[in-house]
N, C-alpha and C positions, 0 to 999 in steps of 0.2 A: 728280058722278061719284066712285065709290068707288075707293080704291086697291087694289092687288093684295093687300095683307095684310088688307084689310078689305072683302071682297066681299059679305058678307051683313049688314053692320051690326055685326059684332063682330070682334074681333081674333083671328085664327087662332092666333097664337103664345100668347096668353093662354089660350085654350080648351085647347090641347094641353098647356101647362104645368100648368094646373089639373087636367086629367084625369090627367096623369102623377103629380102630387102625391097625388091621391086614390087611385090604384092603389098607390102606394108605402105610403101609410098603411094601406090595406086589407091589403096583404101583411104589413106589420109586425104588425098586429092578429092575423092568422091565425097567424103564426109565433111571436110572443111574448106573445099574449094571456093564456095560462094563468099567466103570471108575475105578473099583477096581481090585485087583489082584486075587480075588476069583471068582469062577464060580457062576452063578445064583443059582444053587442048594445049594452051600455052603453058599451063602448069606441068602437064605431062612432058612437054618438050624441054622445059627447064630442068625437070627432074632427070630426064634421060641424059641431057648434056652433062649434068653434074655427076651422074653415075659413070658415064663414059670417061669424063675427065679424071675422076678419082681413080678409076681402073688404069688409065694410061700412066698417071703419075706413080701409082703403086707399082706397076710393071716396070717402069723405067728405074725406079728406086731399087727393085729387086735385081735388075740386070746390072746396074752400076755397083751394087754391093757384092756381086758375084754369087748370089743365091740362085740365079737362073741362067 
């Protein structure tokens, strides 16, 4: 039986936090993107790669520590 915070096999708090972080990153790129030497598309790509990398490292850390 799944818990209230995990009704569909994933943690709702994690999904909402990740979505919020993505929206904040997108808003920052739209607002301040012209101040960088990269285009907005490149900044979105860099941000996406950074978030995926952070998620993979965090997931591996959880697995190695025995929490997942």
